[in-house]
PARO-731763 format. One record per residue (C-alpha): residue number from 1; residue in one letter; x, y, z. Coordinates in Angstrom, 3 decimals. Example, Ala and Ser with C-alpha at 12.3 -4.5 7.8 and 13.67 -1.06 7.14 Angstrom:
<atoms>
+-----+--------+----------+----------+----------+
: num : residu :       xx :       yy :       zz :
+-----+--------+----------+----------+----------+
:   1 :      A :   12.300 :   -4.500 :    7.800 :
:   2 :      S :   13.670 :   -1.060 :    7.140 :
+-----+--------+----------+----------+----------+
</atoms>
This chain:
<atoms>
+-----+--------+----------+----------+----------+
: num : residu :       xx :       yy :       zz :
+-----+--------+----------+----------+----------+
:   1 :      M :  -10.564 :   17.780 :   13.598 :
:   2 :      E :  -11.761 :   14.795 :   11.574 :
:   3 :      R :   -9.529 :   11.739 :   11.543 :
:   4 :      D :  -10.844 :    8.643 :    9.865 :
:   5 :      R :  -13.556 :    6.074 :   10.200 :
:   6 :      H :  -12.979 :    2.535 :    9.094 :
:   7 :      T :  -14.289 :   -0.966 :    9.435 :
:   8 :      A :  -13.106 :   -4.282 :    8.056 :
:   9 :      R :  -14.527 :   -7.514 :    6.743 :
:  10 :      P :  -12.023 :  -10.295 :    7.538 :
:  11 :      G :  -11.087 :  -12.627 :    4.709 :
:  12 :      P :  -10.191 :  -16.306 :    5.159 :
:  13 :      D :   -7.015 :  -16.117 :    3.051 :
:  14 :      A :   -5.794 :  -12.639 :    3.916 :
:  15 :      A :   -2.404 :  -13.813 :    5.150 :
:  16 :      R :   -1.442 :  -14.995 :    1.667 :
:  17 :      A :   -3.540 :  -12.727 :   -0.553 :
:  18 :      G :   -2.982 :   -9.511 :    1.410 :
:  19 :      R :   -5.555 :   -6.994 :    2.528 :
:  20 :      A :   -7.393 :   -4.401 :    0.451 :
:  21 :      A :   -8.295 :   -0.916 :    1.650 :
:  22 :      L :  -11.152 :    0.883 :   -0.115 :
:  23 :      G :  -11.445 :    4.513 :    0.843 :
:  24 :      A :  -12.870 :    7.956 :    0.188 :
:  25 :      S :  -12.388 :   11.473 :    1.464 :
:  26 :      R :  -15.299 :   13.002 :    3.298 :
:  27 :      S :  -15.595 :   16.784 :    3.456 :
:  28 :      P :  -18.938 :   18.413 :    4.285 :
:  29 :      G :  -20.483 :   20.310 :    1.387 :
:  30 :      N :  -18.610 :   18.693 :   -1.518 :
:  31 :      R :  -21.366 :   16.568 :   -3.031 :
:  32 :      S :  -19.668 :   15.856 :   -6.334 :
:  33 :      A :  -16.317 :   15.187 :   -4.700 :
:  34 :      S :  -16.537 :   13.602 :   -1.268 :
:  35 :      A :  -20.138 :   12.385 :   -1.234 :
:  36 :      S :  -19.791 :   10.518 :   -4.536 :
:  37 :      G :  -16.647 :    8.741 :   -3.329 :
:  38 :      T :  -18.293 :    7.878 :   -0.028 :
:  39 :      T :  -21.255 :    6.485 :   -1.975 :
:  40 :      A :  -18.877 :    4.244 :   -3.944 :
:  41 :      V :  -17.289 :    2.881 :   -0.764 :
:  42 :      L :  -20.655 :    2.254 :    0.880 :
:  43 :      E :  -21.988 :    0.487 :   -2.215 :
:  44 :      L :  -18.896 :   -1.722 :   -2.386 :
:  45 :      A :  -19.330 :   -2.470 :    1.316 :
:  46 :      R :  -22.946 :   -3.455 :    0.670 :
:  47 :      I :  -22.056 :   -5.742 :   -2.233 :
:  48 :      L :  -19.017 :   -7.341 :   -0.611 :
:  49 :      G :  -20.812 :   -7.730 :    2.704 :
:  50 :      A :  -23.842 :   -9.461 :    1.236 :
:  51 :      G :  -22.284 :  -12.677 :   -0.019 :
:  52 :      T :  -19.483 :  -15.062 :    0.821 :
:  53 :      R :  -16.607 :  -13.494 :    2.691 :
:  54 :      P :  -13.990 :  -12.107 :    0.293 :
:  55 :      R :  -10.680 :  -13.954 :    0.155 :
:  56 :      R :   -8.847 :  -10.817 :    1.228 :
:  57 :      T :   -9.696 :   -8.836 :    4.332 :
:  58 :      V :  -11.273 :   -5.622 :    3.083 :
:  59 :      I :  -10.956 :   -2.358 :    5.016 :
:  60 :      F :  -13.582 :    0.296 :    4.271 :
:  61 :      A :  -12.231 :    3.698 :    5.282 :
:  62 :      L :  -13.600 :    7.238 :    5.108 :
:  63 :      F :  -10.843 :    9.794 :    5.607 :
:  64 :      G :  -11.451 :   13.293 :    6.926 :
:  65 :      S :   -9.564 :   16.542 :    6.315 :
:  66 :      E :   -7.853 :   15.661 :    3.037 :
:  67 :      E :   -7.699 :   19.326 :    2.048 :
:  68 :      T :   -5.860 :   20.264 :    5.243 :
:  69 :      G :   -2.917 :   17.964 :    4.696 :
:  70 :      G :   -4.474 :   14.509 :    4.566 :
:  71 :      L :   -5.005 :   14.398 :    8.323 :
:  72 :      G :   -7.438 :   11.463 :    8.248 :
:  73 :      S :   -5.334 :    9.264 :    5.993 :
:  74 :      S :   -2.206 :   10.246 :    7.930 :
:  75 :      Y :   -3.878 :    9.161 :   11.154 :
:  76 :      F :   -4.760 :    5.850 :    9.498 :
:  77 :      R :   -1.145 :    5.478 :    8.347 :
:  78 :      E :    0.149 :    6.052 :   11.876 :
:  79 :      H :   -2.559 :    3.939 :   13.565 :
:  80 :      P :   -3.402 :    1.204 :   11.042 :
:  81 :      P :   -5.712 :   -1.641 :   12.077 :
:  82 :      L :   -3.003 :   -4.016 :   10.820 :
:  83 :      P :    0.599 :   -3.579 :    9.628 :
:  84 :      L :    0.809 :   -1.489 :    6.456 :
:  85 :      Q :    2.988 :   -4.094 :    4.772 :
:  86 :      E :   -0.002 :   -6.447 :    4.896 :
:  87 :      I :   -2.148 :   -4.059 :    2.825 :
:  88 :      A :   -1.762 :   -5.219 :   -0.768 :
:  89 :      V :   -3.731 :   -2.395 :   -2.362 :
:  90 :      N :   -5.554 :    0.844 :   -1.578 :
:  91 :      L :   -8.221 :    2.218 :   -3.924 :
:  92 :      E :   -9.595 :    5.678 :   -3.245 :
:  93 :      F :  -12.800 :    6.996 :   -4.810 :
:  94 :      E :  -13.698 :   10.634 :   -5.228 :
:  95 :      M :  -15.319 :   13.155 :   -7.569 :
:  96 :      L :  -17.476 :   10.611 :   -9.411 :
:  97 :      G :  -20.592 :   12.780 :   -9.542 :
:  98 :      R :  -19.977 :   14.301 :  -12.962 :
:  99 :      A :  -18.660 :   13.059 :  -16.278 :
: 100 :      D :  -15.231 :   14.280 :  -17.357 :
: 101 :      P :  -15.508 :   15.760 :  -20.883 :
: 102 :      A :  -11.920 :   14.661 :  -21.535 :
: 103 :      V :  -13.058 :   11.016 :  -21.688 :
: 104 :      R :  -16.199 :    9.148 :  -22.763 :
: 105 :      P :  -19.294 :    9.830 :  -20.620 :
: 106 :      D :  -19.399 :    6.285 :  -19.212 :
: 107 :      V :  -15.703 :    6.175 :  -18.316 :
: 108 :      V :  -13.733 :    6.989 :  -15.166 :
: 109 :      W :   -9.995 :    7.320 :  -14.761 :
: 110 :      I :   -7.354 :    6.248 :  -12.289 :
: 111 :      T :   -4.436 :    8.322 :  -11.111 :
: 112 :      G :   -0.968 :    6.926 :  -11.681 :
: 113 :      W :   -2.091 :    4.503 :  -14.423 :
: 114 :      E :    1.484 :    4.116 :  -15.647 :
: 115 :      R :    2.887 :    3.663 :  -12.130 :
: 116 :      S :    1.507 :    0.180 :  -11.414 :
: 117 :      N :   -0.210 :   -2.861 :  -12.872 :
: 118 :      L :   -3.459 :   -2.096 :  -11.025 :
: 119 :      G :   -5.375 :    0.135 :  -13.458 :
: 120 :      P :   -4.692 :   -1.931 :  -16.601 :
: 121 :      T :   -5.628 :   -5.124 :  -14.752 :
: 122 :      L :   -8.956 :   -3.741 :  -13.498 :
: 123 :      A :   -9.702 :   -2.441 :  -17.005 :
: 124 :      A :   -8.983 :   -5.876 :  -18.449 :
: 125 :      R :  -11.514 :   -7.232 :  -15.940 :
: 126 :      G :  -14.270 :   -4.958 :  -17.228 :
: 127 :      A :  -13.842 :   -1.702 :  -15.344 :
: 128 :      K :  -14.549 :    1.279 :  -17.603 :
: 129 :      L :  -11.248 :    2.719 :  -16.524 :
: 130 :      V :   -8.594 :    4.723 :  -18.387 :
: 131 :      R :   -5.468 :    6.668 :  -17.510 :
: 132 :      D :   -5.834 :   10.102 :  -15.909 :
: 133 :      P :   -6.295 :   12.596 :  -18.785 :
: 134 :      H :   -4.986 :   15.484 :  -16.665 :
: 135 :      P :   -1.372 :   14.531 :  -15.810 :
: 136 :      E :   -0.397 :   18.188 :  -15.477 :
: 137 :      Q :   -2.668 :   18.401 :  -12.399 :
: 138 :      N :   -0.654 :   15.747 :  -10.532 :
: 139 :      F :   -3.822 :   14.266 :   -9.027 :
: 140 :      F :   -1.899 :   11.146 :   -7.981 :
: 141 :      A :   -0.164 :   13.176 :   -5.272 :
: 142 :      R :   -3.235 :   15.236 :   -4.318 :
: 143 :      S :   -5.530 :   12.582 :   -2.849 :
: 144 :      D :   -5.450 :   10.400 :    0.260 :
: 145 :      N :   -3.928 :    7.525 :   -1.698 :
: 146 :      Y :   -0.592 :    9.352 :   -1.741 :
: 147 :      V :   -0.164 :    9.085 :    2.030 :
: 148 :      L :   -0.140 :    5.275 :    1.790 :
: 149 :      A :    1.694 :    5.183 :   -1.562 :
: 150 :      K :    4.668 :    6.918 :    0.044 :
: 151 :      K :    4.797 :    3.991 :    2.479 :
: 152 :      G :    4.939 :    1.455 :   -0.354 :
: 153 :      V :    1.273 :    0.458 :   -0.587 :
: 154 :      V :    0.025 :    0.325 :   -4.197 :
: 155 :      A :   -2.471 :    3.135 :   -3.687 :
: 156 :      Q :   -4.332 :    5.026 :   -6.401 :
: 157 :      T :   -7.509 :    7.075 :   -6.838 :
: 158 :      I :  -10.449 :    6.525 :   -9.209 :
: 159 :      S :  -12.291 :    9.670 :  -10.309 :
: 160 :      S :  -14.067 :   11.471 :  -13.139 :
: 161 :      Y :  -13.257 :   15.054 :  -12.148 :
: 162 :      G :  -13.351 :   17.279 :  -15.233 :
: 163 :      L :  -11.891 :   20.448 :  -13.677 :
: 164 :      H :  -15.319 :   22.089 :  -13.321 :
: 165 :      S :  -15.555 :   25.507 :  -11.673 :
: 166 :      D :  -17.819 :   24.331 :   -8.816 :
: 167 :      Y :  -15.053 :   22.319 :   -7.135 :
: 168 :      H :  -15.009 :   23.113 :   -3.403 :
: 169 :      Q :  -17.615 :   25.839 :   -3.930 :
: 170 :      P :  -21.129 :   26.156 :   -2.452 :
: 171 :      S :  -22.422 :   25.489 :   -5.964 :
: 172 :      D :  -21.084 :   21.920 :   -5.757 :
: 173 :      D :  -24.544 :   20.886 :   -4.650 :
: 174 :      L :  -27.022 :   18.084 :   -5.202 :
: 175 :      A :  -28.495 :   19.765 :   -8.266 :
: 176 :      H :  -25.178 :   19.374 :  -10.090 :
: 177 :      V :  -24.699 :   15.667 :   -9.401 :
: 178 :      D :  -25.181 :   13.507 :  -12.497 :
: 179 :      F :  -26.697 :   10.411 :  -10.901 :
: 180 :      K :  -26.751 :    8.482 :  -14.171 :
: 181 :      Q :  -23.016 :    9.074 :  -14.540 :
: 182 :      M :  -22.342 :    8.159 :  -10.921 :
: 183 :      D :  -24.400 :    4.971 :  -11.157 :
: 184 :      A :  -22.567 :    3.920 :  -14.336 :
: 185 :      A :  -19.163 :    4.803 :  -12.891 :
: 186 :      I :  -19.660 :    2.890 :   -9.658 :
: 187 :      G :  -21.531 :    0.050 :  -11.369 :
: 188 :      S :  -18.671 :   -0.694 :  -13.765 :
: 189 :      L :  -16.335 :   -1.157 :  -10.814 :
: 190 :      L :  -18.376 :   -3.609 :   -8.750 :
: 191 :      L :  -17.393 :   -6.830 :  -10.516 :
: 192 :      P :  -13.713 :   -5.892 :  -11.088 :
: 193 :      V :  -13.275 :   -4.880 :   -7.439 :
: 194 :      S :  -15.102 :   -8.025 :   -6.314 :
: 195 :      W :  -12.642 :   -9.997 :   -8.424 :
: 196 :      L :   -9.726 :   -8.057 :   -6.924 :
: 197 :      V :  -10.623 :   -8.869 :   -3.321 :
: 198 :      N :  -11.144 :  -12.536 :   -4.148 :
: 199 :      S :   -8.051 :  -13.095 :   -6.280 :
: 200 :      S :   -4.393 :  -13.847 :   -5.726 :
: 201 :      F :   -3.471 :  -10.974 :   -8.040 :
: 202 :      A :   -0.511 :   -9.048 :   -6.645 :
: 203 :      P :   -0.682 :   -5.304 :   -7.309 :
: 204 :      K :    2.834 :   -3.971 :   -7.781 :
: 205 :      W :    4.601 :   -0.789 :   -8.704 :
: 206 :      N :    6.131 :   -0.636 :  -12.143 :
: 207 :      E :    9.803 :    0.240 :  -12.307 :
: 208 :      G :   10.149 :    3.861 :  -11.233 :
: 209 :      G :    6.466 :    4.115 :  -10.323 :
: 210 :      K :    6.702 :    4.024 :   -6.534 :
: 211 :      P :    6.752 :    7.585 :   -5.121 :
+-----+--------+----------+----------+----------+
</atoms>
């Protein structure tokens, strides 16, 4: 059984600014889903680890077994590297390997846009980010973010999943990954997320938004 793997880069002002957790699900065989999210987390780790230490402590986590009940994220919730109330925000990344035809090709979306001030703030900072165009799918409650959101952490998932038929199928292979889309999707998030982990911005649930 896979649990989770995580590491952290301590920030000098984490006590006041709060910590940030950047995560992805990792399930063997799902290139467009898990591998693209893992790529986003690793690229953010590379960027944030290369310069001055971020103001916030940043936790980079890869959660296993999302599809079998969120076992990895649940393990993290029960055995966090620091108290959950100190985690100011959790951003999950998954299914970024293809463009969603419901939005512009260079755009990704965030689950629970209307639930918090996080998505609109990142968009205002340059992220090519819009609200989830598939509310009927209830993606907010179907990713690892939900495990932490139920504990009060402002936790949401960024994706570009367009409901393609290869999801969780052997055909979800390398040949179907749109690397130009993935590069644009991840690239548009680098500066906004860098701002997030260096700011005093306080992510918060909107009224009625906390699950």
